[in-house]
C-alpha positions in Angstrom: -24.6 -0.8 -32.1 -22.9 -4.2 -31.7 -19.2 -4.5 -30.9 -17.1 -6.4 -33.5 -14.8 -8.7 -31.6 -13.5 -10.5 -34.6 -11.2 -7.7 -35.5 -7.7 -7.1 -34.1 -9.1 -4.0 -32.4 -12.6 -4.5 -31.1 -14.8 -1.6 -32.2 -18.3 -0.4 -33.1 -17.0 2.4 -35.5 -16.6 0.3 -38.7 -12.8 0.4 -38.6 -12.7 -2.1 -41.6 -14.1 0.7 -43.8 -11.4 3.1 -42.6 -8.2 1.3 -43.7 -5.8 4.1 -43.1 -7.2 4.8 -39.7 -7.2 1.0 -38.9 -3.5 0.7 -39.9 -2.5 3.7 -37.8 -4.3 2.3 -34.7 -2.8 -1.2 -35.3 0.6 0.5 -35.4 -0.2 2.1 -32.0 -1.6 -1.1 -30.5 1.8 -2.8 -29.7 3.1 0.4 -28.2 0.1 0.4 -25.9 0.7 -3.3 -25.0 4.4 -2.6 -24.3 3.4 0.3 -22.0 1.0 -2.0 -20.2 3.8 -4.6 -19.8 6.1 -2.0 -18.4 3.8 0.3 -16.5 0.6 -1.7 -15.7 0.0 -3.9 -12.7 3.4 -5.4 -11.8 3.9 -9.2 -11.7 0.3 -10.1 -12.4 0.3 -10.7 -16.2 -0.2 -14.4 -15.8 -3.1 -14.2 -13.3 -6.6 -15.2 -14.4 -8.8 -12.3 -13.3 -12.6 -12.3 -13.2 -13.2 -9.2 -15.4 -16.1 -7.7 -17.1 -15.8 -6.8 -20.8 -18.0 -4.6 -22.8 -20.1 -6.5 -25.4 -22.5 -3.7 -26.3 -23.1 0.0 -25.7 -26.7 -0.6 -24.7 -27.2 0.2 -21.0 -28.9 -3.2 -20.4 -26.6 -6.2 -20.6 -23.7 -4.2 -21.9 -21.0 -6.4 -20.3 -20.0 -10.0 -19.8 -17.9 -11.5 -17.0 -15.1 -14.2 -17.3 -11.6 -15.1 -16.4 -9.1 -13.2 -18.5 -5.3 -12.6 -18.3 -5.0 -8.9 -18.3 -2.6 -8.6 -21.3 -5.3 -10.5 -23.3 -8.1 -8.1 -22.3 -9.9 -6.9 -25.4 -9.4 -3.2 -25.3 -11.3 -1.5 -28.0 -13.1 1.5 -29.3 -16.8 1.9 -28.3 -19.0 4.9 -28.9 -22.5 5.3 -27.5 -25.2 5.2 -30.2 -25.7 8.4 -32.1 -28.7 10.5 -31.1 -30.8 11.3 -34.2 -30.9 15.0 -35.2 -28.9 16.0 -32.1 -28.4 19.7 -31.8 -25.9 21.8 -29.8 -27.4 22.2 -26.3 -25.6 25.3 -25.0 -23.5 28.3 -26.0 -23.7 30.8 -28.7 -24.6 28.1 -31.4 -27.3 26.5 -29.3 -29.8 24.7 -31.5 -27.5 24.2 -34.5 -26.6 20.7 -35.7 -23.8 19.0 -33.8 -20.5 18.5 -35.6 -19.3 15.2 -37.0 -15.9 16.7 -37.9 -13.7 19.2 -36.0 -14.2 22.8 -37.1 -10.8 24.3 -38.0 -11.1 27.2 -35.6 -11.5 24.8 -32.6 -9.0 22.2 -33.7 -6.2 23.0 -31.2 -8.6 23.6 -28.3 -10.5 20.3 -28.8 -7.2 18.5 -29.2 -6.0 19.9 -25.9 -9.2 18.9 -24.1 -9.0 15.3 -25.5 -5.2 15.0 -24.7 -5.7 16.3 -21.1 -8.6 13.8 -20.5 -6.6 11.0 -22.2 -3.5 11.7 -20.1 -5.4 10.9 -16.9 -6.3 7.4 -17.9 -2.9 5.7 -18.1 -1.7 7.9 -15.3 -4.0 6.3 -12.7 -2.8 2.8 -13.9 0.8 3.9 -13.3 -0.1 5.3 -9.9 -1.7 2.0 -8.8 0.7 -0.5 -10.5 2.3 -1.8 -7.2 -0.9 -2.1 -5.1 -1.6 -5.7 -6.0 1.2 -6.8 -3.7 -0.6 -5.5 -0.7 -4.2 -6.3 -1.5 -6.6 -6.8 1.4 -8.5 -9.5 -0.4 -8.9 -11.2 -3.8 -12.2 -9.3 -4.1 -10.3 -6.0 -3.8 -7.5 -7.2 -6.1 -10.0 -8.0 -8.8 -11.6 -4.6 -8.4 -8.2 -2.9 -8.7 -7.5 -4.8 -11.9 -11.0 -4.0 -13.3 -10.3 -0.3 -12.8 -6.9 -0.7 -14.4 -8.1 -2.4 -17.6 -11.0 0.1 -18.0 -8.7 3.0 -17.6 -6.6 1.4 -20.3 -9.8 1.2 -22.5 -10.5 4.9 -21.7 -7.1 5.7 -23.1 -8.1 3.9 -26.3 -11.2 6.0 -26.4 -9.3 9.2 -26.5 -6.5 7.8 -28.8 -9.2 6.9 -31.3 -10.4 10.5 -31.5 -6.9 11.8 -31.9 -6.1 9.4 -34.7 -9.5 9.7 -36.5 -9.9 13.5 -36.4 -6.5 15.2 -35.8 -4.2 13.8 -38.4 -0.5 13.7 -37.8 -0.8 16.0 -34.8 -3.2 13.5 -33.2 -0.9 10.5 -33.9 2.0 12.3 -32.3 -0.2 13.2 -29.3 -1.2 9.5 -29.0 2.5 8.5 -28.8 3.1 11.2 -26.1 0.3 9.7 -24.0 2.5 6.6 -23.6 5.7 8.6 -23.2 4.7 10.6 -20.1 4.6 8.8 -16.8 3.1 9.5 -13.4 5.6 11.1 -11.1 8.4 11.1 -13.7 10.8 14.0 -13.0 11.4 14.7 -16.7 8.0 13.8 -18.3 5.3 13.8 -15.7 1.6 13.6 -16.3 -0.2 16.8 -17.2 -2.3 17.3 -14.0 -0.6 17.3 -10.6 -3.1 14.9 -8.9 -2.0 12.2 -11.3 1.6 12.5 -10.3 0.8 11.8 -6.6 2.1 8.4 -5.4 -0.5 5.8 -4.3 1.3 3.4 -2.1 -1.5 2.1 0.0 -5.2 1.0 -0.4 -6.6 3.8 1.8 -5.2 6.2 -0.8 -6.7 4.1 -3.5 -10.2 4.2 -2.0 -9.9 8.0 -1.5 -8.5 8.4 -5.1 -11.4 6.4 -6.6 -13.9 8.3 -4.5 -12.7 11.8 -5.1 -10.5 11.8 -8.2 -12.6 9.4 -10.2 -15.6 11.5 -9.3 -13.8 14.5 -10.8 -13.4 12.3 -13.8 -17.1 11.7 -13.9 -17.7 15.5 -13.9 -15.2 16.1 -16.7 -16.7 13.3 -18.8 -20.2 14.6 -18.3 -19.1 18.0 -19.4 -17.4 16.6 -22.5 -20.5 14.4 -23.2 -22.4 17.7 -23.8 -19.9 18.7 -26.5 -21.0 19.8 -29.9 -18.3 17.6 -31.3 -20.5 14.5 -31.5 -17.8 11.8 -31.6 -16.4 13.2 -28.4 -19.8 13.3 -26.8 -20.6 9.7 -27.8 -17.2 8.5 -26.6 -17.7 10.1 -23.2 -21.2 8.8 -22.7 -20.1 5.2 -22.9 -17.0 5.9 -20.7 -19.4 7.1 -18.0 -21.0 3.6 -18.0 -17.6 2.1 -17.0 -16.6 4.9 -14.7 -19.4 4.2 -12.2 -17.6 1.1 -10.9 -14.5 3.1 -10.0 -16.4 5.4 -7.7 -18.3 2.4 -6.2 -14.9 0.9 -5.3 -14.0 4.2 -3.5 -17.3 4.7 -1.6 -17.7 1.1 -0.5 -13.9 0.8 0.3 -14.0 3.8 2.6 -17.3 2.5 4.1 -15.7 -0.9 4.8 -12.7 0.8 6.5 -15.1 2.7 8.7 -17.1 -0.4 9.5 -14.1 -2.3 10.7 -12.8 0.7 12.7 -16.2 0.9 14.5 -16.0 -2.8 15.2 -12.6 -2.4 16.8 -13.8 0.6 18.8 -16.6 -1.5 20.2 -14.3 -4.4 21.0 -11.9 -2.0 22.9 -14.5 0.2 24.4 -12.6 3.3 23.4 -12.2 5.8 20.5 -8.6 6.5 21.4 -6.6 6.7 18.1 -3.5 5.1 19.6 -5.4 2.1 20.9 -7.2 1.6 17.6 -3.9 1.8 15.7 -2.4 -0.7 18.1 -5.2 -3.1 17.1 -4.3 -2.7 13.5 -7.2 -0.5 12.3 -7.5 3.0 10.8 -8.6 5.5 13.4 -11.3 8.0 12.2 -9.1 11.1 12.6 -6.5 9.5 10.4 -9.1 8.7 7.8 -10.2 12.4 7.9 -6.6 13.4 7.0 -6.7 11.2 4.0 -10.1 12.6 2.9 -8.7 16.1 3.3 -5.6 15.3 1.2 -7.4 13.6 -1.7 -10.4 15.9 -1.8 -8.3 19.1 -1.9 -6.0 17.6 -4.5 -9.0 16.6 -6.7 -10.6 20.1 -6.3 -7.6 21.6 -8.2 -8.5 19.5 -11.2 -11.5 21.8 -11.9 -9.1 24.7 -12.6 -9.1 28.3 -11.6 -12.2 29.9 -10.2 -12.2 32.5 -12.9 -11.4 31.1 -16.3 -11.5 32.6 -19.8 -10.9 29.2 -21.2 -14.0 27.8 -19.5 -16.0 30.7 -20.8 -14.7 30.2 -24.4 -15.3 26.4 -24.3 -18.8 26.9 -23.2 -19.7 29.7 -25.5 -18.2 27.8 -28.5 -20.0 24.6 -27.6 -16.9 22.6 -26.8 -17.6 21.7 -23.2 -20.8 22.2 -21.3 -21.9 21.8 -17.7 -22.6 18.2 -16.4 -26.2 17.4 -17.2 -26.7 20.6 -19.1 -30.4 19.9 -19.6 -31.1 20.6 -15.8 -30.5 24.3 -16.3 -32.8 26.9 -17.7 -30.2 29.3 -19.2 -27.9 27.6 -21.7 -26.2 30.7 -23.0 -25.2 32.6 -19.9 -24.5 35.9 -21.5 -26.4 37.9 -18.9 -25.9 35.6 -15.8 -23.5 36.4 -12.9 -22.0 34.4 -10.0 -21.1 35.4 -6.5 -17.4 34.6 -6.2 -15.4 34.4 -3.0 -11.7 35.3 -2.9 -9.2 36.4 -0.3 -9.0 40.1 0.2 -5.3 40.1 1.2 -6.0 41.1 4.8 -7.1 37.8 6.3 -10.7 38.0 5.2 -12.9 36.9 2.3 -14.5 39.2 -0.2 -17.4 38.4 -2.5 -17.9 39.9 -5.9 -20.2 39.3 -8.8 -18.4 37.9 -11.9 -19.8 36.8 -15.3 -21.2 33.2 -15.0 -19.4 32.2 -18.1 -16.0 32.9 -16.4 -17.1 31.1 -13.2 -18.0 27.8 -14.7 -15.1 25.9 -13.1 -16.3 27.1 -9.7 -19.9 26.1 -10.5 -18.8 22.6 -11.4 -16.6 22.4 -8.3 -19.5 23.3 -6.1 -21.7 20.7 -7.7 -18.9 18.1 -7.3 -18.7 18.8 -3.6 -22.4 18.3 -3.2 -22.0 15.0 -4.9 -19.1 14.1 -2.6 -21.3 14.9 0.5 -23.6 11.9 -0.3 -21.0 9.4 0.7 -20.0 11.5 3.8 -23.6 11.4 5.0 -23.8 7.7 4.6 -20.6 7.1 6.5 -21.5 9.5 9.3 -24.9 7.8 9.8 -23.0 4.6 10.5 -20.7 6.4 13.0 -23.7 8.0 14.6 -25.6 4.6 14.9 -22.5 3.2 16.6 -22.8 5.9 19.3 -19.8 8.1 18.5 -19.8 11.9 18.2 -17.0 12.0 15.6 -18.1 13.2 12.1 -16.2 13.1 8.9 -16.3 16.3 6.8 -15.2 17.6 3.5 -12.5 20.2 3.6 -13.2 23.8 2.5 -12.7 24.3 -1.2 -10.2 27.0 -0.2 -8.0 24.6 1.7 -4.6 23.5 0.3 -5.2 24.9 -3.2 -2.4 25.0 -5.7 -4.3 26.8 -8.5 -6.5 29.8 -8.7 -7.3 32.7 -6.3 -6.7 30.5 -3.2 -3.3 29.2 -4.2 -1.0 29.0 -1.2 -3.5 30.8 1.1 -3.3 29.6 4.7 -6.8 28.3 5.0 -7.9 25.6 7.5 -10.0 22.6 6.4 -12.9 24.4 8.1 -12.4 27.4 5.8 -10.8 29.8 8.3 -7.9 32.0 7.2 -5.0 31.8 9.7 -1.4 33.1 9.8 1.2 31.4 7.6 3.0 30.3 10.8 -0.1 28.7 12.3 -0.9 27.0 9.1 2.6 25.5 8.9 2.4 24.4 12.5 -1.0 22.6 12.1 -0.8 21.2 8.6 0.3 17.8 10.0 -3.0 17.7 11.9 -4.9 18.0 8.7 -3.2 15.8 6.1 -1.2 12.6 6.5 2.3 13.0 8.0 5.1 10.7 7.0 4.4 8.8 10.3 0.8 8.4 9.4 1.7 7.1 5.9 4.2 4.7 7.4 1.5 3.3 9.8 -1.0 2.8 7.0 1.7 1.1 4.9 2.4 -1.2 7.8 -1.2 -2.4 7.6 -0.9 -3.3 3.9 -0.2 -7.0 4.2 -1.3 -9.1 1.2 -4.3 -11.4 1.7 -4.8 -13.7 -1.2 -6.8 -16.6 0.1 -10.4 -16.8 -1.2 -12.9 -15.3 1.2 -10.3 -13.9 3.6 -10.0 -10.3 4.4 -7.2 -8.0 5.9 -7.8 -7.1 9.5 -8.1 -3.4 8.8 -11.1 -3.6 6.5 -14.6 -5.2 6.7 -15.8 -7.6 4.1 -18.1 -6.2 1.3 -21.8 -6.7 1.6 -21.9 -8.9 -1.5 -19.7 -10.4 -4.2 -19.2 -9.4 -7.8 -21.9 -10.4 -10.4 -23.7 -12.5 -7.8 -20.7 -14.6 -7.0 -20.0 -15.5 -3.4 -17.5 -13.6 -1.4 -15.2 -16.6 -1.2 -15.1 -16.9 -5.0 -11.6 -17.0 -6.4 -11.8 -13.7 -8.2 -8.1 -13.8 -9.1 -6.2 -17.0 -9.7 -2.6 -16.1 -9.0 0.2 -18.0 -10.9 
């Protein structure tokens, strides 16, 4: 389906034939632009940014690149093409036709799922709004802004569903998506990770590696939904989401590459010496990985969840890539679940698979996260160092579920509360660690130049050279 850019709101959903819906969305549009002005990237509205914009929902040639001022970016509503004769792929109604409208009995649950997903999109823009002032290069600054405008478009994707299928309730929820703000004491974002401050680029790379990867898993789950407009919306969002994780994986990889260069120059792996040279030592990077991975793990919810069971059984939310599994109903399946026994040990019990779907997805997510770890560790090994980065235990630093507030080390060992409190500063960034990282965050805005704490990327964007002026600052 082609995207109509002649309209006030670009779309491929025939808004012109839905005049009431079109008017409602055009009423919401200036509220969105005001939110962007107040909560989007600060002080960069006049900059010309080399951005990609969706021109099609076809996987081949779906985007074009060009210089755009961010407030003029053409945010719109794009759904992947409908699959002919699509049927429900899981749950108790498996094999029945998918829904083009919201069944009354699932109205509130679907609205909650859409609002929760929608709330994460503007939240990350708000978390990252000040980072432009400490960018390590114009290449990185452009990537930040690309993420920001696409998160804004993902907000539009969810707002369209709310307006189109949920009536007055949906319109009110769409307004609330702009009223909550990341870290706000009175009206924070719904999920805790999206209220964490991101004050440095090392946090940004970890966020885009871990938290945006959670976003991928959530979108893949919703892309399986029996509610076809939600499925189609999420399928196209996944096309844009890939770049966000690319920024995280390559960003961390470039930090490691530069650190290894400094270690070679100095002939030492001493963290103090490496920091004195203005680079990020590997133990410090491990702390950041521990923090953002553990925070993102909470986004999957409690290990045992009746909501997850109901959403699956009712066809609302499947497992990512549901077709890879043999059993799509799960009424007889069970799962071996670990939980603390209250005496410093771990017990394992069999629970219904339907109730364990959050944990199943969390385990799959961690396997996906391991791919980058293996790549980074190969580079460290080739450089001749014994240090290895690792993912923390899924039981470490949890604030939801069976392991909430349990004193578990990143290696998965249960220790005393006193030992945990004593050692937590060895596992996640301390205030001194954060202050050091912030001290590295000096803005570099000359084409082709790079901050001293990060290596250049392997290639430019869209075949442009690295010294291309990806952002023309005013």
